[in-house]
N, C-alpha and C positions, 0 to 999 in steps of 0.2 A: 536493237542497236547494240553493237559490241564496241567498247572503247578500250584503248590501251591503258588509260589512266583516268582518274577523277581529278581534274586539274582545278586548283583554287583560283587561277588567274582569271577565268571568265567571270567570276563573281565580282571582280572589281568594276567591270563594265555593266554587267547585267544583273547584279545582286545574286543572292543564293538561289533565286528562282530559276536561274539558268542551269543550276546543278541538280535540283531536287524537285520532284513532285511532292505535294503535301496534302494531307487530309486530316480532319479532326473527327472524333467520335463524341457525340453528345447524347445525353439521356433524352429519350423520345417522350413527347407529350401526347402521342397518339395511342389510343387503346390497342393493346396487344403487341406493341413494339417496345423492346428494351432500350435500344439506342439507334442512332442514325449516323451514317457517314455523310460528311459534308466536304466538298472540295474547297481548298483554300490555297493561299500562296505561302511558300516557306518564309518569305520576308515578313509576313505578319507576325511570326513567332520567333524567328531567328534574326536578331538585330546585330549587325556586324560592324565593328569599329576597327579601322586599320592603323590607328595611332599606336606607335610602339613606345613602351616605357624603356625598353632596351631591346637589343636584337632578338627577334622572334618572340618577344614577350609583349603582347598587345594590351593596351590600357583596359579595354572592356569589350566583350561581346557577350550576348545574352540570348539563350534559347529558353523560352518560358512557356508554361502552360497556365492559363488563367483558371480561377475557380469556375466550376460548372462544366468543365470539359473532362470527359473520360480519358481522352488520348489526343496528343498532337503527334502525328506520325509523318516522317519523311522517308522517301525512297529515291535513290539516285536515278537520274534519267538514263544513265549508262548502266549496263550490266556487264559482269566480269566472268570470263572463262577461267575458273579457279581464281587465284589471285592473292595479293598481299593487301592487308588492311592495317593501318596504323592511325591511332588517335592520341594526340597529346591533350590530356584533360585532368581537371580536378573532379573528384567524385563527391559531391556535397551530400551531407546528411540532413534529413528533415524529419521531424516527428510526424508519424503517420504519412510519410511522403510516398511518392510514386516510384515506379521502377523505370530505370533508364536502360534501354536496349541499344546496343551498338555493335556493328559488325556486318556480316552478310546475311541476307534473308530475301525471300521472294516477297510478293506484294502483300502478304499478311497471312496470319493463321497457320504458319509453318507448312502450308500445303506442298510447297516444293522444297521445303527443308530450310534449316537454319544452321549457321556457323557463326555464333556471336557470343557477346558478353551480356550479362544483365546485372545491374547495380540496384540493390534494394535499398533505396535511400533511407527508409524508415528503420531498417535493421543494421545498416552499415555492412552489408554482405554482398560479395561479388561471386557470380557463377559463370562458368563457360558452358555453352550449350551446343549440342550437335544432334542432327537427325531430322525427322520429319513429323508430320501430323500423327503418324501411327505410333512412333516411338521416339520421344525426345529425351536424350540423356543429358543430365546436368551434373557438373562438377563444381564443388564448392572451393573457390580460390581464396576465401577470406583470410585464411591463415598465412597466405603469401603476400598480403597487401602491406605496403609501407604504412607506418603509423600516421604519417602526415598526408595521406592520400586525399583528404578533403581540403587541405590548406595549400598544398604545392602541386605543381604539374608533374604527371608521370605519363609514361608511354605504355599504351596497350595495343598489342599487335597480334595479328592472325596471319598464318600462312596456310592456305588451303590448296592442296594438290590431289591428284588422283590417289584414292586410298588412304589419305592421311590429312588430318588437321592439327595445327599446333597453335597454342595460345601463349603469348609472352607478356611479362610485366617488366618494364624497364630493361628489355633485352634478354631476360632470363626465361627459359622455357618453364612454364608452370602447369600446362595441361596438354595432353596428347590424346587423340582419338583415332583408332583404326576404323576405316570406313569400307564397307562392301554392301552388296545387295544380296538378300537371301530369300528363300521361299517363305520364311516367316520373318516379319519385321520385328527385330528385337535389339537389345543392347544393354549396356550397364557399365558401372565403374568396377574395374578390376583391382586397382591399386590407388590408395588415398594416403600417401605418405610422401615425405621429401624424396627426391628433389622436385617431383611433379606428380600430378594425378594422371592415371592412364585409364582409358575406357575404350569401348568398341560399339559399333552400331551396324546393323544390316538394313537400316533405312537411310540409304545414301541421299544427301541433298542433291539438288540440281548442280551441274557443273557451270551453270550460268546464273549468277545471283546478283541482285542489286545491293547497294549499301544502305544500311538501316541506321537511322537516328530517331529514337522514339522516346517520348515521355508518356508513360502509361499508368492509368489508375489514379486513385486518390482524388476524385473530383472535388472534394471539399477543400483541397489544398491548392493555393497558388504557388507554383514551384518555378524557381529560376536555376537553370543550369548555366552558371556564369563561367566566362573565360573561353568558351568554344569559339574558335576562329577557323575559317577555311584553310588557313596555312598550317594548322595543326592536324589536318585530316589528309592522309596520304594513302591513296589506293591505286593499285595497278594490276593489270592482268598477270596471271601466273602461268607457269609451265606445268602441264599435267605430270611430267616426269622430272620435276625440279629436284636436283640432288639435295639431300638433307643429311647433315652430320650431327650425331648426338653422342656426347661423352657417356662412358659407363660410370655409374656412381654405385657406391655401396647401398644396398637395399636399406630403405628408411633412413637416409642420410644425405646431407649436402656435400659429402666428401667424395671426390672423384677417385676412381681407381688409380689414374695416373698420379704419381707422386707418392704412393703408398710403399712402405717397406714391408716385405713379406718373408716369412720363414717357412721351411718345409712343413707340410701338413696344414698350413693356414688355408682356409676356404672362404672365398668371397662370392656373394650373390649380387647380381646387378639388379637395377630397377627394370620394370618391363619396358620393352622397346618395340617399335613397329615391326611387324613380321611379314607384311604383304609386299611383294615385289623383290627385285634384285638387291642383295645386300652384301656389303663387304665389311668384315671386321679386321681392324688393325690392332694388334697386340704386340707391344715391345715390353717383354717381361721375363723374369726367370722362367726356366723350363717348368712344365707342369702339365696338368690335364684340364681341358676345357669341355664342359658339358653344355649342350644346347637343350633348352626346354621350351615347349610351346604351350599356349593356353587354349584349352578346348573344353567345352561342356562344363565350365566352372572350375576346372582343375589344371594344375601344371603337370605336364607329361614329358618325361625324358625322351628326346629324339635320338641323340647320339652323343658320344664322347670322342674327343680327339686329343692326341698328344701335341703339346706345344714345345718347340725347341727354344732354347735360350736366345733372346734377341728379338728381332722383328718377325712377326708372323702375319701374313696377309691371307685371310680366309674368305672364300665365297660361301655364303650361307644360303643353301638351297631350300631349307624348310620354309614353307609358305603358310603362315598362320596369321591370325589377327594380331597377336602379340607373342613375342618371344622373350626369353631372358637367358643369361649366362651364369654358370657356376665355374669358378676357377679354383683349382687346388695346386699350390706351389710344391715343387719337389726340390727346389734349390733356394737358398737365401738370396735376397737382392731387392731391387726397387723396380716398380712398374713405371716405365717411361711414357707409355702411350696406351690408351685403350678407348677406342671409339668405333661406332657403327655408322656406315654411310649407306644411304638408300639412293638408288638411281632409278 
């Protein structure tokens, strides 16, 4: 079943059971077995309240895992052809607490791949994860988290399209993964600095994934993920070729190229950017030289250089690689008015 959206409205009439399958994993008492899967209903563990303290701020909803359970796991009844995932949530901390998984995943064990977040409640750490059972790449987003992430609601979003996954926190891009299939399933983190983490994988997830909400591990802990409400979960199908626009930033910086004043001889490196597919670079800047580099076999390799005229330059980037970056050297003084890459 392929659906255009995961709508919260049906939960008002049919409870969250109308949106999710649910199972629990419990320690087994039978010899030779580690644990058992048991079917259950989502409404046994996700208790939803629609009373509003103020607009879109609900008084209480509670997704909990009792002591003695290894996992309470939900998968949406709908699956998504690529897609957009957004969850408004607090990420609670708990001593020796479980992991909270949320985003896109198949029915378990990463067999068809994962594009999701994981919150380690005992450590106060958040990762973004991409790939499949052969190679799962994890990116540590903890340094990008708001300090009040356990006390106040924040938005966690994923855009998944052909060849690319993007993770956002409160609307700011914080992780990016270039996705392809290869003869060897591999991947890794290329860049772990501001403004976001960049990675690649050749173990591409399925283009049809379910939504995952999971409380996993720490069977000795009763854990409550408070404040989750279906109206804070927004999921829809995506376009495999959805355009994506990303600003150019100074390497290892939250400072965008646009707005910078440059002098002759000044050299700027960009952060890594997606390299697969058709790409257009827009540069409105003083005249200079632009060098395109691509990432391969663990190194940055120069592809070509091109002269830029003063003013607006619109360049088609033909280099097709997992990740690319730009180096700009000014030959005239002035200000950069625009610098962004668009993928289509």
